[in-house]
MILUM-858071 format. One record per residue (C-alpha): residue in three letters; chain; x, y, z. Coordinates in nm, 3 decimals. Example, Ala and Ser with C-alpha at 12.3 -4.5 7.8 and 13.67 -1.06 7.14 Angstrom:
['ALA', 'A', [1.230, -0.450, 0.780]] ['SER', 'A', [1.367, -0.106, 0.714]] 
This chain:
['UNK', 'A', [0.000, 0.000, 0.000]] ['UNK', 'A', [0.128, 0.349, -0.096]] ['UNK', 'A', [0.435, 0.208, -0.269]] ['UNK', 'A', [0.651, 0.470, -0.438]] ['UNK', 'A', [0.749, 0.458, -0.803]] ['UNK', 'A', [1.035, 0.620, -0.993]] ['UNK', 'A', [0.854, 0.956, -1.001]] ['UNK', 'A', [0.969, 1.023, -0.644]] ['UNK', 'A', [1.331, 1.103, -0.570]] ['UNK', 'A', [1.506, 1.099, -0.234]] ['UNK', 'A', [1.477, 1.477, -0.223]] ['UNK', 'A', [1.101, 1.458, -0.281]] ['UNK', 'A', [1.065, 1.225, 0.017]] ['UNK', 'A', [1.253, 1.445, 0.264]] ['UNK', 'A', [1.024, 1.609, 0.518]] ['UNK', 'A', [1.140, 1.967, 0.585]] ['UNK', 'A', [1.220, 2.008, 0.952]] ['UNK', 'A', [1.143, 2.379, 0.957]] ['UNK', 'A', [0.857, 2.543, 0.778]] ['UNK', 'A', [0.728, 2.900, 0.775]] ['UNK', 'A', [0.441, 2.940, 1.013]] ['UNK', 'A', [0.119, 2.958, 0.814]] ['UNK', 'A', [-0.225, 2.988, 0.964]] ['UNK', 'A', [-0.502, 2.773, 0.822]] ['UNK', 'A', [-0.712, 2.943, 0.555]] ['UNK', 'A', [-1.081, 2.869, 0.531]] ['UNK', 'A', [-1.173, 2.651, 0.233]] ['UNK', 'A', [-1.483, 2.557, 0.038]] ['UNK', 'A', [-1.688, 2.286, 0.217]] ['UNK', 'A', [-1.550, 2.381, 0.559]] ['UNK', 'A', [-1.800, 2.386, 0.845]] ['UNK', 'A', [-1.760, 2.681, 1.079]] ['UNK', 'A', [-1.905, 2.739, 1.424]] ['UNK', 'A', [-1.988, 3.096, 1.521]] ['UNK', 'A', [-1.998, 3.240, 1.873]] ['UNK', 'A', [-2.101, 3.604, 1.898]] ['UNK', 'A', [-2.054, 3.834, 2.199]] ['UNK', 'A', [-2.129, 4.201, 2.264]] ['UNK', 'A', [-1.939, 4.460, 2.468]] ['UNK', 'A', [-1.605, 4.317, 2.350]] ['UNK', 'A', [-1.684, 3.971, 2.479]] ['UNK', 'A', [-1.880, 4.052, 2.793]] ['UNK', 'A', [-2.215, 3.905, 2.691]] ['UNK', 'A', [-2.314, 3.612, 2.470]] ['UNK', 'A', [-2.557, 3.688, 2.190]] ['UNK', 'A', [-2.777, 3.446, 1.998]] ['UNK', 'A', [-2.805, 3.610, 1.653]] ['UNK', 'A', [-3.125, 3.421, 1.575]] ['UNK', 'A', [-3.326, 3.366, 1.898]] ['UNK', 'A', [-3.653, 3.310, 1.714]] ['UNK', 'A', [-3.513, 2.995, 1.553]] ['UNK', 'A', [-3.327, 2.854, 1.851]] ['UNK', 'A', [-3.594, 2.951, 2.106]] ['UNK', 'A', [-3.336, 3.099, 2.339]] ['UNK', 'A', [-3.442, 3.460, 2.343]] ['UNK', 'A', [-3.468, 3.658, 2.664]] ['UNK', 'A', [-3.219, 3.742, 2.936]] ['UNK', 'A', [-3.196, 3.408, 3.113]] ['UNK', 'A', [-2.821, 3.348, 3.139]] ['UNK', 'A', [-2.857, 2.975, 3.200]] ['UNK', 'A', [-3.049, 2.935, 2.879]] ['UNK', 'A', [-2.783, 3.132, 2.693]] ['UNK', 'A', [-2.506, 2.918, 2.836]] ['UNK', 'A', [-2.689, 2.603, 2.719]] ['UNK', 'A', [-2.774, 2.740, 2.376]] ['UNK', 'A', [-2.763, 2.514, 2.073]] ['UNK', 'A', [-2.454, 2.538, 1.854]] ['UNK', 'A', [-2.498, 2.573, 1.478]] ['UNK', 'A', [-2.254, 2.497, 1.200]] ['UNK', 'A', [-2.244, 2.691, 0.875]] ['UNK', 'A', [-2.113, 2.556, 0.544]] ['UNK', 'A', [-1.869, 2.751, 0.330]] ['UNK', 'A', [-2.036, 2.701, -0.006]] ['UNK', 'A', [-1.881, 2.638, -0.346]] ['UNK', 'A', [-1.856, 3.014, -0.415]] ['UNK', 'A', [-1.660, 3.065, -0.091]] ['UNK', 'A', [-1.954, 3.229, 0.085]] ['UNK', 'A', [-2.114, 3.129, 0.416]] ['UNK', 'A', [-2.473, 3.220, 0.493]] ['UNK', 'A', [-2.488, 3.347, 0.852]] ['UNK', 'A', [-2.768, 3.476, 1.078]] ['UNK', 'A', [-2.862, 3.845, 1.048]] ['UNK', 'A', [-2.576, 3.945, 0.814]] ['UNK', 'A', [-2.662, 3.680, 0.551]] ['UNK', 'A', [-2.391, 3.595, 0.293]] ['UNK', 'A', [-2.025, 3.668, 0.372]] ['UNK', 'A', [-1.718, 3.575, 0.169]] ['UNK', 'A', [-1.485, 3.373, 0.393]] ['UNK', 'A', [-1.287, 3.148, 0.161]] ['UNK', 'A', [-0.914, 3.220, 0.168]] ['UNK', 'A', [-0.922, 3.404, 0.500]] ['UNK', 'A', [-0.744, 3.287, 0.813]] ['UNK', 'A', [-0.966, 3.233, 1.117]] ['UNK', 'A', [-0.842, 3.561, 1.267]] ['UNK', 'A', [-0.910, 3.754, 0.945]] ['UNK', 'A', [-1.259, 3.603, 0.920]] ['UNK', 'A', [-1.334, 3.702, 1.281]] ['UNK', 'A', [-1.239, 4.063, 1.204]] ['UNK', 'A', [-1.464, 4.066, 0.895]] ['UNK', 'A', [-1.757, 3.923, 1.090]] ['UNK', 'A', [-1.706, 4.158, 1.384]] ['UNK', 'A', [-1.729, 4.452, 1.146]] ['UNK', 'A', [-2.045, 4.310, 0.986]] ['UNK', 'A', [-2.218, 4.240, 1.319]] ['UNK', 'A', [-2.121, 4.584, 1.459]] ['UNK', 'A', [-2.402, 4.725, 1.244]] ['UNK', 'A', [-2.653, 4.532, 1.457]] ['UNK', 'A', [-2.485, 4.491, 1.798]] ['UNK', 'A', [-2.256, 4.700, 2.015]] ['UNK', 'A', [-1.880, 4.632, 2.020]] ['UNK', 'A', [-1.901, 4.279, 1.882]] ['UNK', 'A', [-1.654, 4.005, 1.960]] ['UNK', 'A', [-1.660, 3.700, 1.732]] ['UNK', 'A', [-1.513, 3.359, 1.807]] ['UNK', 'A', [-1.493, 3.137, 1.497]] ['UNK', 'A', [-1.405, 2.767, 1.489]] ['UNK', 'A', [-1.348, 2.544, 1.185]] ['UNK', 'A', [-1.491, 2.207, 1.284]] ['UNK', 'A', [-1.387, 1.976, 1.001]] ['UNK', 'A', [-1.008, 2.010, 0.996]] ['UNK', 'A', [-0.878, 1.656, 1.016]] ['UNK', 'A', [-0.610, 1.409, 0.912]] ['UNK', 'A', [-0.646, 1.044, 0.813]] ['UNK', 'A', [-0.422, 0.772, 0.957]] ['UNK', 'A', [-0.390, 0.431, 0.796]] ['UNK', 'A', [-0.170, 0.130, 0.846]] ['UNK', 'A', [-0.041, -0.088, 1.127]] ['UNK', 'A', [-0.303, 0.003, 1.388]] ['UNK', 'A', [-0.596, 0.013, 1.148]] ['UNK', 'A', [-0.761, 0.334, 1.028]] ['UNK', 'A', [-0.857, 0.646, 1.218]] ['UNK', 'A', [-0.971, 1.002, 1.145]] ['UNK', 'A', [-0.829, 1.257, 1.391]] ['UNK', 'A', [-0.976, 1.604, 1.424]] ['UNK', 'A', [-0.729, 1.891, 1.459]] ['UNK', 'A', [-0.838, 2.097, 1.757]] ['UNK', 'A', [-0.581, 2.371, 1.694]] ['UNK', 'A', [-0.340, 2.489, 1.426]] ['UNK', 'A', [-0.019, 2.372, 1.588]] ['UNK', 'A', [-0.047, 1.993, 1.597]] ['UNK', 'A', [0.273, 1.806, 1.512]] ['UNK', 'A', [0.319, 1.466, 1.353]] ['UNK', 'A', [0.447, 1.330, 1.686]] ['UNK', 'A', [0.122, 1.433, 1.858]] ['UNK', 'A', [-0.086, 1.270, 1.586]] ['UNK', 'A', [0.106, 0.944, 1.621]] ['UNK', 'A', [0.055, 0.960, 1.999]] ['UNK', 'A', [-0.321, 1.009, 1.950]] ['UNK', 'A', [-0.310, 0.711, 1.713]] ['UNK', 'A', [-0.190, 0.499, 2.004]] ['UNK', 'A', [0.180, 0.519, 1.926]] ['UNK', 'A', [0.371, 0.270, 1.715]] ['UNK', 'A', [0.296, -0.090, 1.800]] ['UNK', 'A', [0.532, -0.385, 1.755]] ['UNK', 'A', [0.363, -0.446, 1.420]] ['UNK', 'A', [0.453, -0.102, 1.281]] ['UNK', 'A', [0.759, -0.011, 1.074]] ['UNK', 'A', [0.895, 0.296, 1.251]] ['UNK', 'A', [1.138, 0.347, 0.965]] ['UNK', 'A', [0.871, 0.386, 0.698]] ['UNK', 'A', [0.602, 0.639, 0.780]] ['UNK', 'A', [0.463, 0.835, 0.487]] ['UNK', 'A', [0.287, 1.172, 0.495]] ['UNK', 'A', [0.083, 1.237, 0.179]] ['UNK', 'A', [-0.012, 1.600, 0.135]] ['UNK', 'A', [-0.179, 1.829, -0.116]] ['UNK', 'A', [-0.378, 1.760, -0.431]] ['UNK', 'A', [-0.411, 1.384, -0.472]] ['UNK', 'A', [-0.365, 1.420, -0.849]] ['UNK', 'A', [-0.013, 1.551, -0.781]] ['UNK', 'A', [0.062, 1.479, -0.415]] ['UNK', 'A', [0.366, 1.558, -0.207]] ['UNK', 'A', [0.493, 1.249, -0.029]] ['UNK', 'A', [0.730, 1.265, 0.269]] ['UNK', 'A', [0.894, 0.959, 0.418]] ['UNK', 'A', [0.972, 0.965, 0.790]] ['UNK', 'A', [1.226, 0.740, 0.963]] ['UNK', 'A', [1.175, 0.721, 1.339]] ['UNK', 'A', [1.442, 0.460, 1.397]] ['UNK', 'A', [1.702, 0.733, 1.452]] ['UNK', 'A', [1.715, 1.046, 1.666]] ['UNK', 'A', [1.790, 1.248, 1.354]] ['UNK', 'A', [1.474, 1.113, 1.196]] ['UNK', 'A', [1.275, 1.229, 1.498]] ['UNK', 'A', [1.336, 1.587, 1.386]] ['UNK', 'A', [1.082, 1.533, 1.112]] ['UNK', 'A', [0.803, 1.476, 1.364]] ['UNK', 'A', [0.813, 1.837, 1.480]] ['UNK', 'A', [0.661, 1.942, 1.149]] ['UNK', 'A', [0.307, 2.073, 1.166]] ['UNK', 'A', [0.045, 1.847, 1.008]] ['UNK', 'A', [-0.204, 2.009, 0.774]] ['UNK', 'A', [-0.576, 1.940, 0.732]] ['UNK', 'A', [-0.629, 1.671, 0.471]] ['UNK', 'A', [-0.294, 1.500, 0.531]] ['UNK', 'A', [-0.289, 1.121, 0.494]] ['UNK', 'A', [-0.043, 0.951, 0.729]] ['UNK', 'A', [0.045, 0.590, 0.654]] ['UNK', 'A', [0.229, 0.370, 0.905]] ['UNK', 'A', [0.353, 0.063, 0.719]] ['UNK', 'A', [0.294, -0.266, 0.903]] ['UNK', 'A', [0.545, -0.548, 0.923]] ['UNK', 'A', [0.455, -0.823, 0.681]] ['UNK', 'A', [0.530, -1.169, 0.820]] ['UNK', 'A', [0.539, -1.421, 0.537]] ['UNK', 'A', [0.459, -1.719, 0.758]] ['UNK', 'A', [0.143, -1.554, 0.889]] ['UNK', 'A', [0.030, -1.472, 0.536]] ['UNK', 'A', [0.104, -1.831, 0.428]] ['UNK', 'A', [-0.096, -1.980, 0.715]] ['UNK', 'A', [-0.386, -1.746, 0.643]] ['UNK', 'A', [-0.385, -1.843, 0.276]] ['UNK', 'A', [-0.379, -2.220, 0.333]] ['UNK', 'A', [-0.610, -2.227, 0.638]] ['UNK', 'A', [-0.927, -2.269, 0.425]] ['UNK', 'A', [-0.766, -2.565, 0.246]] ['UNK', 'A', [-0.658, -2.722, 0.576]] ['UNK', 'A', [-1.009, -2.672, 0.714]] ['UNK', 'A', [-1.172, -2.844, 0.417]] ['UNK', 'A', [-0.916, -3.126, 0.424]] ['UNK', 'A', [-0.965, -3.190, 0.796]] ['UNK', 'A', [-1.344, -3.190, 0.747]] ['UNK', 'A', [-1.322, -3.444, 0.465]] ['UNK', 'A', [-1.090, -3.669, 0.670]] ['UNK', 'A', [-1.323, -3.649, 0.970]] ['UNK', 'A', [-1.620, -3.734, 0.748]] ['UNK', 'A', [-1.450, -4.046, 0.604]] ['UNK', 'A', [-1.340, -4.161, 0.951]] ['UNK', 'A', [-1.698, -4.121, 1.070]] ['UNK', 'A', [-1.830, -4.326, 0.774]] ['UNK', 'A', [-1.566, -4.588, 0.833]] ['UNK', 'A', [-1.662, -4.624, 1.199]] ['UNK', 'A', [-2.032, -4.650, 1.114]] ['UNK', 'A', [-1.981, -4.924, 0.852]] ['UNK', 'A', [-1.777, -5.144, 1.081]] 
């Protein structure tokens, strides 16, 4: 699985240890969660109380309000309560919060917006099975992802971990070797949403051979048992 062909050179497979810090930019099909406050964060506001049924001044009801997610549509626009359609694609979370604060300031006093992108995730495949891990912040390293995955079991090849990144029609593939301290430097790299991380399992030929011939052995033993049974009955 994920074998490399001649299109990839050793240089292509080298994971850069240092990378310029880049904040995540909102993309089409992202789901965002919006929290709106007034008085620079003093008071929570429900921008659409008629829908959620949480109008009024009861603080307990506000604290237990329902959370809504909003889709960034194919044109890069999200449709939000009160302010309607806003272009968010290509903005960092901080830039989007500033844009939304300005838009909501027309309706509320001194708005403070907290925006969360809820579908940033990476996919892990390989030795321990498959798992999708959500990225709760923008500074998650490969080492943290592997720890969340349960670490590297005895069945995992620590010297052959691949990170597949970017457009799958022309992906970037990095190969990580954790069998050396020098290779550990690669795990400080920040993972990006959409990354596929593959931990190659050890392939034990004798186990594969036993698995392949086990159906034949089962049928053979059943046939032998059947003939022995017939033989005992006819005696």
